[in-house]
N, C-alpha and C positions, 0 to 999 in steps of 0.2 A: 414716263412714270404717271401713275394714277394720283394726280395731285388733288388735295382737298379744296384748296382755295380757287374760287371762280374769278376773283378780282372784278366783280361787278358791284358798282355802287348805285344807290337808289335815291330818288328825290320824291317829293309829294306835292300834288296840287289839291287844294281843298276849296270847295265852293259850297255856300249855303245861301239859298235865295227863297224869298216868298214873293209870289206874283199874284196880285189881285186882278180880277176881271175888270177891264177898262180902266185900270189904275185907280179904282175906287176902293178904299180900305173898308167900306161897309159891305162890299160884295164878297162872294166866295173866292177862295184863293187856292193856289197849289204851292206846296213846299217841295223843294228839290235839294238834296244834299249829296254831294259827290266827294269822295276822298280817294284819289288815284295815286297809288304808289307805282312808280315806273323806273326803269333802268336809266340812269343819268350818264354813266360811263362804263366802259368795258374794255379789257385788254385781251379777252379771249375770242370775242365775236364782235362784228360791226354793231355799234350801239344803235344805229338807225334800224337795222334789221330786228334787233331785240325790242326796240320801242314799238315798231309796227306790230309785232306779235302781241305785245301787251295791250296796245290800243285796240286792235282788232277784236281781241277776246274780252275786253272790258266793255267796249261800246258798240261793237258790230262792224261789219265790213265797210259800210259807207264812210267810216271815220278813219280807216287804216292808212290813209295818205297824209293825215294831219299830224302835227306835233302833239305831244301830250296836252299842253295848255289849250291848243286850238280844239282838240277833240273834246275836252271837258266843256269848253264854252259852247261848242256846237251841239253837244248832247243836251246841255241845260236849256239852250234856246229852243231846241226841237221839242223838249218836254213842255215848255211853256206854250209854244205854238199849238201843239196837239191838245193841250188843255183848253185853250181858247176855242179851237175847232170843235171839240166835244161839247163845250158849253153852247156854242152857236147851234149845233145839231139838236141839243136838248131843248133849246128855246123854240126851235121850229116844230119839234114834236109836240111841245106843250101848246103851241099856237094851234096846231092841227087838231088836238084834242078839244080845245075850246070851240073851234069852228064846227067840229063834229057834234058837240053838245048842242050847239045852236040849231043844227039841222035835225038832230034826233034828240029832242029834249028829255026823253026817258032814260038816257044813259046816266048812271050814277058814277061820276068821276072820282068818287072816294072809295069805290070798291077795289078789291085786290087786282082785278084785271085791268082797270083803267087808271088807277091812282098814279099821280105824279106829284113830286114835291114842288112846293112853291118856288124854291130856289135850287140852283144847281149844287151838286156835291163839291166839297173841297177834296183835292187829291194830295197825296204825298208820295215821295219816293226817296229811299236811301240806297246809294250804290257805292260800294267800296271793294277794295281788294287787299289781300295780305300775302306776303311772301312766306311760305311755309318752310321751304328748304332751298338752300343756295350753296351747294357744294358738289364736288366730284363731277363737274361737267353737266349738271342739270340744275334747273330752277323749277320749283313747284310752287304755284300760287293759286289762290282761291278767290273767286269773285262772289260777293254776297250782294243780293238784290232783294229789297223788300219794298212793297208799295201797296197803296190802298186807293181805290177809286170810288169811295163812298160805301157806306154800310159797315157791318161789323167784321167782315172777313178781309184779312190782309193776305197778300201773296208774298211768299218767301222762297228764295231759291239759292242754291250753292252750285257754282260751276267751277270745276277743277281742271287745271292745265299743267302740263309738264313739258318744258322745252329742253331739247338736247343742244347744248351750246357748241358741240362739235359740228353739227349739221345745220342748226338754225331751225329745225323742224319740230313739230309737236310729237311727243312720244305717245304712241298708241299701244293698245293691248297686243296687237300683232307684232309690234317691235319687241315686246317683252317675253311673250310666251310661245311655247311650242304648240302645234296643232292639238286640239282636244282639251285645251286648258279650261274651257268654260264649264264643263260638267264637273271637273275636279274642284274648281273654285266655288261652285255652287254649294257643295257640302261644307266647305270651310266658312263661307259667308253665313250659312244657317247656324253652324256651331258658334260662331262669334256672336250672333244676335242672341242666341240662347244664353251664352255666358254673360253678355252685357246686361241682360234683363233678369238674370238670376232665376231662370226657369229651365225646365228639362225637356219640354215637348213643344212642338209647333202649335198644338192646340192651345197651350198656355200663352204663347205669343199672340195668337189670334184673340184671346180673351183681353189682352192688353191694348188691342187696336191695330195689330198687324193683319195683313191679308195677302193671299197669293204667295206665301213663303215657299211652298213646295216648288213653285215655278221661278223663283228668284234667280237671276243670272247677272253676271258682271255687266255693268251699264256704261262702261267707258269713262265714267265720271270719277277719276281717281287722282290721288296724290302719291308721291314717293318721298321717302326720307331714308336715312341710313339704316333703319331697322326693318322697314317693310313697306307694304302698299296699303293705302287707306281709300276705301270706297265710300262715297257719299250717295245715299238714296234720298232724294228730295221727298217732301211731304206729298202724299198722294200716289207715290210709286208703289210702295208695299206697306204703307202705314197711313193711319188716319191723320187728318190735318191737325188734330189736337195734340199729336205727339211731335217731339223734336225730330228733325231730320236725322235718321240713323247714320252714324259714322262707323264703318266696319274696318278694323285694323287686322291685317293678316301679316304675320312676321315672315321674313324671308326663309327662315328655317322650315316653315310649313309648305313653301312653294318652290324650294330650290330645284326639285326635279322638273318643274314645269318651265323654268326660265331658259331662254335661249342662251347659248354659250357666246362668249366674246362680246357681250354687250355691257353697257354701263351698269345696268341693274344687276347683271350676273356678278360683276366685280364688287358691287355694293354688298351683295349677299355673301361674298367670300370674306368680307371684312368682319363679319360676325363670328 
């Protein structure tokens, strides 16, 4: 039977730390905040397998042998160590510039080519995940990461993952769709972007800050739920950084003919 309940329960690890260089509160610092939602128990799949999947895609392959709590601690410590290393590199660069100025007095260290701040930048990073869907043998979750390494520009990204609880593997586009799906999805993605932004032409989308829309393709960065598939296109992929990352929803009714038969997603489409 195609049962709705996955019988997977979740827990959360939260860490928020500020680290000052050399432990001196008068010096620059880095802020790191992590909120990790992870599977704590499961009756459908081995919970260790499920936790490894979440840890790997939240923190990266180097952490996938650790428990959730260990992975969080390891990631936070690595962030602080990398900040200290960047600060040390910066100090060496500043020292080299001063020595260069002594050798070549004519260099103006305040100009745009040679300017360096008196103190190192402060960094921050926020890393979190959220479970978007947890039924019918799949779990879809999203990892959100934002950070800043000095200056006005921050980096933001959304990474989407879907796991098949029957196999323990990540669900890919090739698992979902028949051959030739990409060109068919392309037109649906464009249509969705037009509707979301209340415009009628690609040219109008470009006026809003989008680019390369005629070449837009499925980017493997998707979520699933009981109603359809959701693609996330991060800033800089097809839109300016000033815009929010586009989330494109395509209902199963629009892609039913593209779906492979006898798959979980095909069964989800049949529920509609």
